[in-house]
C-alpha positions as a Python dict, from the first residue, in 0.01 Angstrom:
ca = {
    (1, 'M'): (0, 0, 0),
    (2, 'P'): (-215, 19, 319),
    (3, 'S'): (-71, 200, 614),
    (4, 'T'): (-38, 50, 954),
    (5, 'E'): (-321, 140, 1185),
    (6, 'I'): (-213, 360, 1475),
    (7, 'T'): (-423, 285, 1782),
    (8, 'D'): (-397, 435, 2131),
    (9, 'D'): (-224, 118, 2253),
    (10, 'T'): (34, 103, 1969),
    (11, 'F'): (103, 473, 2008),
    (12, 'I'): (167, 438, 2377),
    (13, 'R'): (368, 122, 2333),
    (14, 'R'): (600, 298, 2080),
    (15, 'Y'): (663, 621, 2270),
    (16, 'A'): (573, 598, 2639),
    (17, 'D'): (902, 459, 2772),
    (18, 'D'): (1126, 709, 2601),
    (19, 'I'): (905, 1005, 2683),
    (20, 'A'): (866, 886, 3050),
    (21, 'Y'): (1241, 868, 3086),
    (22, 'V'): (1285, 1232, 2998),
    (23, 'A'): (976, 1339, 3187),
    (24, 'Q'): (1106, 1146, 3488),
    (25, 'Q'): (759, 1000, 3540),
    (26, 'P'): (607, 655, 3505),
    (27, 'P'): (523, 560, 3145),
    (28, 'A'): (194, 694, 3018),
    (29, 'T'): (-92, 450, 2999),
    (30, 'D'): (-327, 678, 2803),
    (31, 'L'): (-303, 949, 2541),
    (32, 'A'): (-389, 1232, 2776),
    (33, 'T'): (-93, 1149, 2999),
    (34, 'L'): (138, 1103, 2699),
    (35, 'A'): (35, 1444, 2565),
    (36, 'A'): (104, 1602, 2900),
    (37, 'Q'): (441, 1431, 2918),
    (38, 'L'): (529, 1561, 2571),
    (39, 'D'): (462, 1907, 2697),
    (40, 'T'): (700, 1839, 2983),
    (41, 'V'): (981, 1690, 2773),
    (42, 'A'): (983, 1934, 2486),
    (43, 'P'): (1151, 2210, 2692),
    (44, 'R'): (1386, 1959, 2849),
    (45, 'Y'): (1508, 1850, 2507),
    (46, 'E'): (1541, 2217, 2410),
    (47, 'A'): (1743, 2295, 2726),
    (48, 'A'): (1973, 2009, 2645),
    (49, 'G'): (2031, 2153, 2302),
    (50, 'I'): (1849, 1869, 2121),
    (51, 'T'): (1675, 1978, 1810),
    (52, 'G'): (1322, 1862, 1724),
    (53, 'H'): (1144, 1979, 2039),
    (54, 'E'): (903, 2192, 1832),
    (55, 'D'): (778, 1876, 1661),
    (56, 'L'): (708, 1722, 1999),
    (57, 'E'): (499, 2028, 2091),
    (58, 'T'): (304, 1992, 1766),
    (59, 'A'): (257, 1617, 1821),
    (60, 'S'): (110, 1699, 2166),
    (61, 'L'): (-140, 1933, 2003),
    (62, 'H'): (-237, 1657, 1758),
    (63, 'L'): (-286, 1417, 2048),
    (64, 'D'): (-509, 1671, 2224),
    (65, 'E'): (-714, 1701, 1910),
    (66, 'A'): (-732, 1321, 1878),
    (67, 'L'): (-873, 1303, 2227),
    (68, 'R'): (-1161, 1527, 2127),
    (69, 'A'): (-1218, 1374, 1780),
    (70, 'T'): (-1386, 1059, 1660),
    (71, 'G'): (-1366, 822, 1368),
    (72, 'T'): (-1144, 912, 1080),
    (73, 'D'): (-1067, 1253, 1230),
    (74, 'R'): (-924, 1087, 1540),
    (75, 'D'): (-722, 853, 1317),
    (76, 'A'): (-587, 1147, 1118),
    (77, 'F'): (-468, 1330, 1430),
    (78, 'L'): (-302, 1019, 1567),
    (79, 'R'): (-131, 956, 1233),
    (80, 'R'): (-5, 1319, 1227),
    (81, 'A'): (135, 1289, 1576),
    (82, 'H'): (294, 954, 1493),
    (83, 'N'): (455, 1097, 1178),
    (84, 'L'): (618, 1369, 1384),
    (85, 'L'): (734, 1142, 1668),
    (86, 'R'): (847, 836, 1475),
    (87, 'P'): (1169, 978, 1328),
    (88, 'L'): (1264, 1173, 1643),
    (89, 'V'): (1180, 1028, 1979),
    (90, 'A'): (1422, 738, 2002),
    (91, 'D'): (1714, 937, 1873),
    (92, 'M'): (1636, 1236, 2087),
    (93, 'T'): (1601, 1027, 2395),
    (94, 'Q'): (1929, 849, 2318),
    (95, 'E'): (2101, 1187, 2282),
    (96, 'Y'): (1937, 1301, 2612),
    (97, 'R'): (2063, 984, 2787),
    (98, 'L'): (2409, 1045, 2666),
    (99, 'A'): (2399, 1411, 2787),
    (100, 'A'): (2272, 1290, 3125),
    (101, 'G'): (2549, 1027, 3146),
    (102, 'D'): (2318, 725, 3137),
}
């Protein structure tokens, strides 16, 4: 079964709004900004007692590598970051919203 291609645009579309909410910044429009925002939000999730922040830090590292890579290497780093973020970001952000009273 072929996997869904993860492009910069699909990656940003899936995660930018949730990450931006916690970062208290406008949604990222590129991977470099999204990676920087992940570095900002990971300690905020940790401070709120929300587990999974380590995976966000690792995903940020994968995005940094993707920015420097090309071809299939770039795709592999994007996929690794996506696989870490997909099961976490929406739930973590929902938990953060509830803790913040939103």
